[in-house]
Each structure stands twice: as structure tokens, then as C-alpha cells.
N, C-alpha and C positions, 0 to 999 in steps of 0.2 A: 064552709073552709075550715072550721075547725076539726070537722070528721074528715076531711081530705087528708089533712097535716097527720091526723092520729094512724088514718090507714099508710101514709108514705112512711111513718116510723115504725109501725107493729109489722105490716105485711112480712118486710124482708126477714125479720125475726123468725115468724110463723114457715115462711120457705125455707129458712136455714134448718129449723128445727126437723122439717120433713126430710130434709136431704140427710141429717145426720141421725133419725132415727131408725132408717133402714141398716144403718152398718151394724155388725156384730163385733163392735171393737169399743176401744177405749180411747182417753187421750190425757195427754199432762201439759199444761200451759202455765205461762206466769212471766215474770219481770226479773231481771237480773240488774243489781245494783251495786253500786261502789259503796263498801261499808263506812268508808270516811266521810262521805258527803250524801250518800243516798242519790247520787246522780246516776241516771240509765246508762248502762254499758252495751255499747253497740259490737255485734259481730262476735258475740261470746260463742262458743263451740259448744254444744250439749248434745250428749249420745247416751243412749239407754245401753249401758255396758253389755258386752257379748250378744249384741242385736245389731241389725241394720236399721234400727230407728235412730233418727237424728235431727237435729236444726240447729241455727243460729240466730240470734236477736235482731232485731231490726232498731231503727233509728229511736225508737221508745223503750228499747230494752225489753222489748217483747219476743217470746218464742212460743212455738207450740207445736207439738209432736201428737199427731192423731192417724188413726186407722192402725193403733197397736194393739196387739193380741192381747188378751187377758192374762195377766200373772204379775209376779214379783220381780221387780227390776231394781239395778242399783244406776242412778242418774249421775254421769260425770258431767262435771261443769269445769271448763277449761279457758283460760283468757291469758296472752301474754302479760308477765309483769305481775300477776294475781297467783295466791294459793289457788291450787287445784280444789275443787270440792265434791264429795260424793254423798249422794242422799238417798235413801230407801225410797221405792215408789211402789204402790201398790194400784195396778191398773184392772178396771172391771168393767163389763160391758156396758155400753150406754152411758158411762160417766165421765165427768171430767175431773180431773184432778187439778188443783190450782196451786201454784209455788210462788213465793217471794223470797227471792235468792241474794244474799248479799256477799260479797267477794272481798277478802281482805288482801291488800299489797303484798306481795312475795317479798320476803327479807334476801332471798336468794337470786341472784343476777343470773339469767338465763344466759349462756354463752354459745351453745351451738344448737338448741332447738327452738324453730321458730315457727309459730302457727301464723299463718298468714289468712286474714280474716278476708280480705280483699279477693285474694285467689280462690277463697272458698265460695265466695260470692260469685265469681266468674264461672263456677261450674253449676251454680243453682239458678243464675239469672241470665236473660239475653244479652243486657249491657251495651246494647248498639247505641255509640255515639253519646255515651254518659260518663261524667267524672264526677266521681266523689272526692270532696275535699273535708280533712278531719282537721281538728285543732293542731294535731301534732304535724300535720302536712304544713300549714300555715306558719308554722314556726320554723321550717328548713328554709324558708325562702329568705334571701337578703331582704332586711326591711328599711325603710326609709323614716327615720324618727326610732321611737323607742320601743314601737310595738308592731308585731305584724299587721298587715291589713288586706282585708278580701280583695279591694282593688288591683293590689300589686300582684296578688297571687293569678286572679283572674286574667292578666294579662299574658300568663306563660301556659295558657292552655292550648291543645291541638284547635286550630280553626278559628282563633280567637286572634283579632286584629285591633290594635288600640292606635288610635289617630294623635296623641300627644301628650305632654305632660301638663298643659295648660288648657282646660277647656276640652280635653278629649273624650272621645267616646269609644265603646266597645262594639265591634261589629263582628258577629258569629256567622262565619260559613256563608257570607254574602247576604246577610240580613241587617237591616238598619237596628238601631237601638230600640224604636219603637215596636218592632217586631220581637223583641225579647221579653218576655212575661218574668217579672221579678217576684217571688212569693216570699214574704216573712209568715211564718206558722200559718200561712193560707191567705194572709192579706197582700192584695197588691201592693206592691211598692212603684211609685210611678219612675223617681229618680232617686237609683240606689248610689249616685257617685257625687263628689263634689266637683266645683268647677276646676281647682287643682287636681288633676286626674290622679294623684298617688293614693289618694284616701277614699273611702267609702263612708255611708252613714252608718254601717252597720260595725258595731264593736266585736273585734275578732275574740276577745275574752268571753263572750256571750255565746258564740257559735258551739253547736253541738255537731251538726253536719250539714254540708250542702250539696245538693245534687245539680249539677251543670249538664242539661240536654243540649247539646249543639245541635240535633237535629233527630228526624225519626220518631219522636217521644209519643208515650201512650194516649190510650184515650182518656185517661184522667185528667189531662191538660188539653185546655182549650182557649180560643181566641186569641191566638197568636200562630204566625206562620213561620216563624224561623227557630227560636229557642226557649227553653224554660230555664230558671235558676230558682231552685227551690230551698230557701234556707230555714232551718229548724234551729230554734235559739234553745239554750238550756234552761232548766229551772234553778232558783236560787238553792243554796246548800240546805238541806232540812236538818242537820247534825250539828252545825256551829255556826257561829258570826266569823265573817272574814271579809275581805276586799283587797284593794290594790290602787297605788297611786302611782301614775306615771307623770314624768315631765321631760320634755326635749326641747330641743332648739326650735320645733314646729309647732308643739302645742303640747296641751296637760289633759289627762284623764283621769276621773275617780270612778271606780267599782265597787259597791257595797252589796252584800248578801246574807242571807241568814235564816233561821227557822222562826215563824210565827207560832206555830204548833210543832214543835220536835219531835222526828222520828226514833222511835224507840225499839226498832226492831221487834214489834209485838203483835204485828198484824193489824195494828189500828191505824187511824187516819194521820195526818199531818198535813202542814201548810209551811210556806216559804216565801221570801221575797227576792228578788234582784233588781238591781238599779245600776245605771250607768250614764254619767255625764262626760262629755269630752269637746274641747274648743281648740281653735287654733288662733294663735297669736304671731302667725309668720308675717303678717303684714309690718309688724311692730317690731319683732325680732331680727327682720332682714334688713332693716335700716341700719344696723350694727353690726350683724353678722356677715351679712351678704351683700355690702353695699356696691361689689364691683359688677353685681348683676343690674341693680338697680336703685339709685340712690334714694328714691321715693319708696322703696320696698316693694315686695312682692305682694299684690293687693288681693290677697286672697283671705277670708274669714268666714268661719264656720262654727256653729255652736250645737250641740247633738245631745237629746235626752233620750233614755230609754227605760222604761219599768215594767215589770211583772211581777204578778203573784200568782202563785199556783197551790191548789186544793186537791190532796191526794187522798182516795178513799182506802181501806185497808186492803183491798184485792188488786191494786194498780189502777182503778180506773181515776181520772183527775179533769179539773177545769182549770183553766188559766184566763186571767185577764191582764191583758197588756196594752201599753199605750207608748207613744213616741211623738216627739217634737222635734224636726231638723231643720235647720235654715242655713242657707249660703249667700255671702256678700261679697261681690268683685267689683273694684273700683278702679278700671283702665282710665288713667287720667286724659288719654289723648285718644280714647278710643270709646269706650262705654262705660255705663254703672248696671249692674247686674244684682237681682236679689229673689231669693226663692224661699218659699218655706212649704214644709210637708209635715202633716200632721194627722194621726191616727187612733184610734182605740178599738179593741176588739176582744174577742173571747174564742178560745179554742177548748175543746174536749176531746178525752178519749174514754170510751165505755167499754167494758168487758161483762157482759151479760153472764150471769150465775150459769144459766140452764142453756145456753145456746154456744155453739163453736163460731163463734163471730167474734169481730173486732169493729168496732163502730168510732167513727172519728169525725169531726166537723168543725165549722168556725162561724163566727158571725163578726164582721166589723165595718167599720165605717171610717172613711180616709179623706184627705182633701191635698191638694197641690196648687199652689198660687205661684207664678214667675212673672217678673217686670224688667224688660230691657230698656234702658235710656241711652238712645245712640246720639252720637255727635250730630247725626243728621235732623236732629229733632223730630224722628219718626218713631215714637215709642211703640212697644211690642209687647202684648199682654196675653196670659194664658190662665186659664183656671179650669181643673177637674174636681168634682166633690162628688162621692156617691158612697154605696156600700155593696158587698159581697158576701155571701153565704155558701155554705156546701154540707153536704151529707153525704158521708162515704161508709158502705158496707164491705166488709172483707170475710170470705169464710174460707176454711182451710179443709183441704182432702188429701190427706197424706202430703207428697211433695207436690201438690197442685193447689189453687187457689182460683177463688172466684170473686171479682171485686165490680162494684156498681156502685152508681151514686149519681147526684143530683147537684148543681151549683147555678145561682141567681145571681145576676151583677146590675145595677143600678147605677148610671151616673150623668151629671150634667158637665157640659163642656161651655165655655166661653172664651172666645178667642178674636183678638184684632191684630192685623200684620199688614205691612206696607210691600207692594213687590218693587223691582228695580225702575218702574214709571210713576213710584209714589202714589200707585192707586190702592186704596185700602182693600184689604180682604177681611171679611168680618162672618163670626158664625157663633150663634147661640143653639144649644141644643140638648136634648133630654133622651136619653135611651135607656133600654132594657133588655138584658140578655138572658138567655135560658140555656141549660145544657143538661144533658143525661149521657152516661157513658156505661159502658158493661164491657168489661175484659175477663179473659179465663188464661190463667198460665199453666199448661200441661206438660209434664216430662214425661216422654215417650221414648225409651230406650235412650240412645245417644241426642236425641232431638230434644230440645225446649221449644214449645211453641206458644206465642201468647198473641192470639186475634185479638182485636178488641173494635169497639164500633162506639162514634160519638155522635150526638144529634145537636147541633148548636141553632139557637132561635134567636134571629136579631128582631126586636119587636118594631124598633124605630123604623127599619126598612121592609117590615112584613117579610122576611127571608127567613127561611128554613136551608141549613146546609148539612147535610148527610156525611160522615167523614170516617170512613173505614180504616184501621190502622193494623199493621201487623209486624211481629219480632220473631225472629226464629234463630236460634243457635244450633250447631251441629257439633258433637264432640267427637272430633276426629280419633284422639286418643286422649290421654290423660294431660299431654302437653300442648296439643294442638286444637283450637277450637274456631271453626269459621262462624259469621254472624251475619245477618242481613235485617233491616228493617224498612216499612214502606208506609206512606201514609199521606191521607189527604187533610188539608188545614184550612181554616180562615179567620179572618178578624175584621174587625169594624174600624177599631180607632187608628188614628193616623196623626202625626206629627210635623210640624212646620219649621224649617228653618230657611233663612234666606241663601241663595245662592253667593251673594256679595259678601257675605258674613266672612272678612277676614279670620275671626276667632269666632268658632262654633260654640258659644255660650247658652244662647237660647233655645231652650227646648220645649215647644209649645205643644199642647194636646186639642186634638178635633175628632169629634165623631163624624165617621163615615158621611160623607154628603150624599143627597138625593140628586141634586143640579148635577151630575155628570153629562159628559157628552152622549149623544144617543148612538154614535158610531164610533168603531175604533178600526183604524186599517179597513174601512170599507164594510164592516161587518156590524150589525145591531149589537148595542151591550143589552146583554140579557139581565147581568146580576150587577148588583151597587157593591158587592163583598170584594175584598182583598182576599186571594185565595192563592193556594201554593202545593204543590206535592213534592214529597222528600223520597229519595231511594237511597239507602245506605249499605254497602258491602264490605266488610273487612273479615280479620282475624287476630286472634291473640297467641301469641306462642310464648311458652315458659322456656326462655333459653337456658335457665338453669333454675335452682332454688332460689336465687337472688337477681336475677335478671328477666324482666317480664316486656316483652316487643308487643305494641299494639298498633296496628296498621288499617286505615278507614279510610276508603273512597266515599265521596257522596256526590249527589246531583240534585239540587233544589230548582225545581222550575216555578217560577212565580206566574202564574197564569194572568193575574190581573192585579194591578198595584193602583192606589190612588196617590195622586200627588198634586201639591200645588203648581199652578200655572206660571213659569217663569216667563211666558211669552205674551202674557194679557197685556193688551192696548186699548181695547174697549170695553164698555160697559155691556152687559148682558141684559139687554132690553128690548123693547119692540122695534125702535127705531134702527138696531143693528142685527135685525131677523136673518139678513143674508150674510152675514160675515161670518168666516167659519168659526165653528167651537174653540179651535185651538188658539183664537186670538181675543175671545170673549169671555169664555168660562173660568171662574174661579180654580176650578180642578179639573185635572186632566187625568186619563189612565195611561197605565203605562205596562210592560210585561217585561219578563227579564229572566235569567237563569244565574246560577251559582254553581260551580263544580270545582273539583279538588281531590286533593289525597292527602291524609295527615299521619305522620309517623311519630311515634312515642316509644322512647326506652327509657325505664327506669331501674336503678339498682339502689334498696335499702337495706344495709345490713351492718351490725355493731355501730361503728364509727362513722360509716361513709353513706354517703347518699348523693346519688346523681340522677338528673333529670334532663332528658335530650329531647326535643320537640323540633321536626322541621314539618313546615306546610307549604304546600303548593296550591294557590287558589286564582280562579278565575271568576269575574262578575261582570254582566251586562245588563244594559237596561234599553227599552225601546219606548218612546213616548209618540208615537206616530209621526213625528217631524224628525227629531233625532235619535239617531243609534249612537250611543256612549257608553262609557265604563265610568262607573260612580268613583267619587272621590276617595273612597276607601278600598279601591281595588290594588290590594298589595299582592303581587306575585309570590314574592318568596318570603317566609318568617321563619326566624330560628331562635331558639332559646335554650341556652345551656345552664344548667345549674350544677354547683358543686358544693358539698357540705361536709365539714369534718368536724368530729367532738375530740377534743384533747384533754389530757390531764387525767390523773387517777380517778377522779369523781366525775369526768367527762363534763367539766363545768366550764370548757373552753370551746366556744363554737365559730369556727370561720366558715364563711358563706361568700359565695360570688353568683352573680348572674350577668351572663352577656347574651343583649339582644340585637338581632340583625334583622331590617326590614327592608326589600326593595322600595324604590320610591313610590310614592302617591300620585295619583294623577291631578294635573291643574290645567288651567284655562290661561292662556298664554294673551299678552296685550300686543294686538296689533299695530294700535294708533293711539294717538290722543289728540282730542281736540277741547275747543272752549265751547263749552253747552249753554247757551243763553237761555236765560228762564224769560220767556215771552209771556209774561202776566197780563198783558193787555195789547189791543191792536196798536197803541202809541208807543210801544217799547221801540228804543232806538238803538239797533244791535250794533252800530258803529262807535256808540260810546257805554253801552250796558256791559257791566264787569259779570261774566260767568263763571263757572265752576268746571273743573277738570271732567271731561266726557272720555270714556275710552271705547275703544273698537277692539271688540275680544276675537280672539281666533276659535279654532275647533274646540267645543265643549270638552275637558278634559283631555286634550288632545296631545299634551307633554306630559314628561315625569319630572317629580323633583329628585334631588340626590338621594341616595341611600341613607337609612337610619341605623345608627348601631351605638351602643351604651353597655358600659361595663359598670356594676354595682358591686360595692365590696362591704360586708358586715363582719364586725369583731364583737362576740358577745362573750360575758364571764358574769357567772352568779355565785353568789356564797349564801349557803343556807346556814340559818342560825338554829332554830328546833322546828323539828317536823315541817309544817308547810310554810313557817315563816322565812322568806327569804329576799335578797337585793340582788337586782340584775343591772349591769352594764352594758349600754351599746354604743358603739361607735360606727358609723355608716358613712360611706362616701358614695354619692350618687354621681354617675359620668366621670369615673376615675381617671380617664384620659383626656377629659375636656373636649370631647368633639362636638362640633358645631352643627347639629341636627336643625333643619330648618324650620320653623315655626309657622310664618307665613310671609308672605312679600307685600311690603306695603308699596301698591302702586303710584299713590301721590307722591311719597316722600322717595321712592324708587330706592328701596333698600330693604335687605333681608333682615327678619326677625327671628332669632333662633328660641330654640327649646332650652331648658335649665341647663347652665353650665355645670362645671366641676361644682358639686355643693358638700361639703362634711358637714355632719351633723352628730350630736351627741346626747343621749338620753339616760335615764335610770327610772328603776322601778321598784316599788317596795311592797310585796305581797304578804299580807297577813291573815 
């Protein structure tokens, strides 16, 4: 095993050197950092003066310019808001020049020149169905509480449907939450959102970059059939100690960071730490501030801890160790009690071999998630998932082209217990291991950018191999108009379980894909136990002007096979019931479905103004062999309008608004009510026995709720004292015009329960 691991690690480097050795060129590579805190700078423009050679930095601040003819050059490094830097570089045959560059913030404010890193990337990457989120963009959205939050930003992305302020989930282009993979520095996060859907577990002040792939993602990602959310967290400040304290009517937060070994810009190593703790006291504060909503308070409590230590080598290689503990507690006095805990520890690394034109990154982590729901019907639901994941990826650069390949391994154990509508328990305990290998190549060919890829995913517990080709293509019609497409085949094993009778969708359990599925579906034999999907994306980008960007994408997701809990089970699956149809006795069933639609995005970002306009038209369908229906998240129309304006000589007043409109969700109507007598024995006297309400339901999701719409407003003002020390005040109003958006309908009490009403909040933060 040790020899095999050695070959896995060394062979790719030898192969890369072989590729590189034939070239009669040289190259220059390195990292670009902010001189103030040594934080990597993304999307910095780097060009060799008076030559066609250039590049931009990635999420790690890394750049490489290769296949450069030998000679003496001047390297120009430009980034908006920073002083331009010119560095002499001597390129020699078959040699790699390494640079570590620090940029200083500019004292001169640029008024007319604006270098758009995002638009530069659109001309060099396929970027089909992907949205990049940087800290600056998070701050432009109206906030709830005193700080921006990733959960609030994700709700305004094209193709994203959010099902509620309380207990809501994100559904991305027809995919359920379990079909969305969330990665934190490579580690899988099983539940990224708290029960009050306004907040995520991720501290926005620690985010460096988020890539949200709403479909058609590349071969480097596997084991999900709908979308990927790849979150990169920043390292601690390597220059000085600092932090931030935030308090609001919703909760409080503390963030601290600083050097362990200070970075002295001398090419030597350094080390840093960063730590964050945040908590909600909304249940307590709402008893005084929001008594008009519920005199018992809003029952949402959470506490999140995150910490990270990073060691940096002199030339840019680094290793990080990080860990987290997130927990959530909800107590609906008349409905249910829920609690969950998520914890993990991991390490990630970035290596830059001295003699190879390669970038190597990887991670190893262990994590766990446990959730329990105690319902009023005394049928508790429990779920846990614990395991590990690891990956290794190699990336080689050949001019504007690059080759990527790697492996990943994941193992986890799931344990689950659930009761269906007839109080029949469904239980599962399962161990599984998955192996993935991928390769992709990005080729710039004239006006085309072509990125074919291939992934092989092996599911050990099911003894099944899934070959998954992927393809992304962009055609640059001219400098302002670009066509793009993406295709791919995807698979996954993990499934979730929620009860169709849950009026509040709080419980979010995990199961490994079961083996005891029905043997046939719609009269055809079932050959695979995996969930599978195909994606097709077609769209265009158009630079309406230097300030206005229009992005339009149409999508189609074909879910060839899905696994779901059987809502119709009434018999045990045993020998005595061998003649009973599978759909009446199996714990799990097979479904098919599709999702299709079109997303429009227009944005404007210049000087003091920022606008973001999104319209999504979407359709989703499911077929379980018995019912053809639309899922409960099938929202036909979704609109998000965002506007932000900076006022004052120092632009230290910020006004932001967001208006969201969504057409009504499907729901199942009540056709009748009867008394349900519990016949516990043959002597039960139905004439005197007291029963419970029983319901006769209409067609599954056959009706629509009223439309949802909400206006939010935020006013921010900051005062800067010295350098980075500043105080910020935030006043927000959620649901400005107090729209009564329906949360759920209480069938027993026969009354509507609404989402959050008009809610003002105030907060302040001190950054030092």
C-alpha cells in the first residue's frame, strides 16, 4: 500500500516534467498578496509588458505565465484599489521564475478606470452555470442583523428557490437540498443552514470566495446530481493582530486573527490563526422586541465555532488545519423540538514543487452530523452521518491551457429511524465507501474555449461503477458577446428523508442509498441502485456596456433515477406479503423526473451604484410509478431586485433594498376530515372510543399557495478612526410592508400560520 501511495504522489510530477521538458520556453509564476495582511488577492491582472503574455491570479492568489520566449521582460501587476507594480523578469529556457508579490493599497481613488476581474475571467473560462461570490458582493446585499450572511445572498442567485424564513431550504434548479454538495475548504458540510433560514453556519467575515455551480459542473466534482457550492475560507492575518465584535438584536459574534510567526516579506515562512464564534439569542430578545409575533419568543437558537491555523512556506506552499462545531436548537411549543450538531476537523494543503510546472492541492478531513426531532405525536426521528473524505488534485499549465486530474475517497456511516404516515418505522444503518477519479483539459482554440472532462465514481457498498463524461464549451462571438454550453452525467448514493406530513420541514435526515429497492419500475427491470441525472446548459453573456452585464441561461436536468422514502407503505416487506406490490411494502421507492427553465441576470456595478436583477422561470416534475406530481418546491416565477447606493463624501453611508417575488408553492388540499379510531385490540368499542382527526387528502400537490413577496431595507453607516479600526452601525427592516406570506396551514386548528412579519433590527460592530 505504501508503494502504491508513493507512485500516486510521484508519477504525476514525473509526467508533468516530461510535458514541460520538451518545451523550449521558460515561465514565471508566483503569488500576489495584500501587503497589509498577507491575504492572497484574487483575479489580479498580470502582464509581461509589450508582449502577448499575461494571466490572472486564482482564489489562492496564484498565477503562472508559461510558454514564454526567453528574454528580459517587465512584469506589470494591476489590481483595482492597489498601486500598480512593475517588476523586471528574466526568462530562460526550461527554467521557472518564482515571484512573491505584495501590493499596497492605493491612496488615489480611481474614478474612471475600472478593471473588471470578473469580465476578464469570462473571456478565459467557460463559466457555464456558475456564480462567484466575493466578500464585497456579500456586503452589497441588504442584511438581516448587523452582518452579511451567505444564506441571505444565496437566495438571490439565478435558479435558486428558497422555501421559507423558518425551516426553509434551498432548491437549486429543480434539485433537492441533498442533491446539493457543500464544500468547506474541500470538506463536505452536511447542513450549512440554520433552522431560521436567514443565517448559515459560515461566518461571512471569514469567506475568501464561494463558487456556486447551479448545474453542468466539471469533472472535479462528484457524488451529487444537482449543484455544488465550493466555499474557500481565508487565512488569518500574517502581519498584525486584529478582530471584530458584532452585536445585534438577533445575536452576537466575535472574530479574532493574527500571526503566530509574522510574515516579514523576506521570502521566509510564516504562520497565522483565525477564530470565529457566533450565537443567536433571538428566542430571548424576541420576547421583548418582537412580542407582537409570538409572546413566547421566536424559538431559534444556535452557536457556531470555527478555527484555523495556517503555515506558509517561503515560496507560497502552505498547509492549514481547521475545525468547527455548529449546533442548532428549535423549540416549537405546540409542534416539535429539534436539535442538531455538526462538527469536523480537517487539513488542506497547497504545494508548488520547485522543479515542476504544477500546482498540487488536497485535503483530509473527518466530520459528523447528528439530528433529532421530537414531535407532538411521540414518534421521534433521528439521523446521523459520520465519516471521512480526502482528495488530491494536480494542475499543469501549458500557456493558456491547463490539465487537471485527481482522486478523491469518501467513507461514511449513516444511522436513521423514521416513521411514515401510518406510524410504520423505517430504519437503516449502513457503511459505505466511494472512490472517484477525474481528468479534465481546458483548451483555448481561437475563439473557442473547450473543456472536456471525465469522471469515474465507484460506490463500494453497491458494487457499482459510474462513468460520467462532462463537457463545457464557450464561443467568443466578439469582444462583448459570448455563447456557452455545458453537458454532463452525474450520480450519487446519499439520500435524505423528510416526512410529507411535516408542516414545518425542520428534520433533515441522511441515508446511504439502500439496496432493497423495487426490482421493477414502470414495468422495466431496475439495473442500477444509484441516483442519476443528465444536465444540459445553453446560454450567453453580453456586455451591454462597460458597466452592465447580461447573462441568460436555459437548463434541462433529466433525473433518470431517484430514490425516495415510500409514502404509500402499509405492509411489512416479508415472506407473508410476497404477493403484495412493491409500492405498498418497500421502505424506499424509485422515481424519475425533470427540471427545466431559463434564468436572466443583469447587474450594474459602478462608483456609488449597484444593481442586481434576476428573473427565473422554472418547471419541476416527478413520477414514482403511482403518482405524477410537481414537488413542493416547484416555483414557477422567481424575481429578485437589489439596489445599493453609497452616499457621503467618504461613501460611508450605504442604502440597500431587496425585493423578492415568488409565485405560489404547490400543496395538497384537505378533502375531508373523519375520526380515526385506534383499534389497539379486537375488544375496542368504536362507539365509545375517542379517536384523533384523520384527513382525506386531495391530489398530491394539486393546488397552489398564494404568491410570496417581501421588501427588505438596510441602512449602514461607518466611522473610521485610524487605519483599519472602525465602527459600523446597521439598521434593517425585514418585510417592510408587512406582507402576510403563508408559512403553513394548520389542518387541525384550521388556520394559516405566516412567515416573519415586519421586523426591524439594529446592530453594531467594532473592527480592530
